C-alpha positions in Angstrom: -15.1 1.6 -0.9 -13.6 3.7 -3.6 -15.4 4.6 -6.8 -14.0 2.3 -9.5 -13.7 5.3 -11.9 -11.7 7.4 -9.5 -7.9 7.3 -10.0 -6.1 6.2 -6.8 -2.4 6.0 -5.9 -0.9 3.3 -3.7 2.1 2.7 -1.5 3.2 0.0 1.0 4.6 0.4 4.4 6.8 -2.6 5.1 6.4 -3.9 8.6 9.9 -5.2 9.0 11.7 -3.6 6.1 11.3 -4.9 2.6 10.6 -8.7 3.0 8.0 -11.4 2.2 6.4 -14.2 4.2 7.0 -17.9 3.3 4.1 -17.8 0.8 5.8 -14.9 -1.1 3.3 -12.2 0.1 4.7 -8.9 1.2 4.7 -8.2 4.9 3.2 -4.7 5.2 0.1 -2.5 4.9 -1.0 -1.0 1.6 -2.1 2.7 1.7 -4.4 4.4 -0.8 -4.1 8.1 -1.6 -6.2 10.6 -3.7 -3.1 12.0 -5.4 0.5 11.1 -6.4 1.7 14.2 -4.5 0.2 13.0 -1.2 1.5 9.5 -1.8 5.0 10.7 -2.6 5.1 13.0 0.4 4.0 10.2 2.7 6.7 7.9 1.2 9.4 10.5 1.6 8.5 11.0 5.3 9.4 7.3 6.0 12.7 5.6 6.8 15.4 5.9 4.1 16.7 2.3 4.1 14.8 -0.6 2.7 15.8 -2.8 5.6 14.3 -0.4 8.2 10.9 -1.3 9.8 8.3 1.1 8.4 10.1 1.6 5.1 7.6 3.1 2.5 7.5 2.9 -1.2 5.0 3.6 -4.0 3.2 0.6 -5.7 1.8 0.5 -9.2 -2.0 0.1 -9.3 -1.3 -2.8 -11.7 0.6 -4.7 -9.1 -0.8 -8.3 -8.8 -0.7 -8.5 -5.0 -2.2 -5.1 -4.6 -5.0 -6.0 -7.0 -5.7 -9.2 -4.9 -5.9 -7.1 -1.7 -8.3 -4.7 -3.5 -10.5 -7.6 -4.6 -10.6 -8.8 -1.0 -11.7 -5.4 0.1 -14.4 -5.3 -2.5 -15.8 -8.8 -1.5 -15.6 -8.2 2.3 -16.2 -4.5 2.5 -13.0 -4.1 4.5 -9.4 -5.4 4.4 -6.9 -5.5 7.2 -4.0 -5.0 4.7 -5.4 -1.8 3.2 -5.6 1.7 4.8 -6.9 5.0 3.4 -4.4 7.8 4.0 -4.9 11.5 4.3 -1.7 13.5 4.5 
């Protein structure tokens, strides 16, 4: 689990391109990075079009759904929707 005082940067990799499930949750995996440079390089390495499977984009650490996923990780010690990345 990440130190709460350590700045982290986040991105999402959309499973089917940018879309949501019927409940309104994003369909994809969140990725956590140690720096904005790593995150941006990872996002740039993905598909160019938002409709392509695997499309990647940065997410603000203030994003409501991301914060819910982070709370889930903190409660359970792991989360299937969150991955640590090392570029």
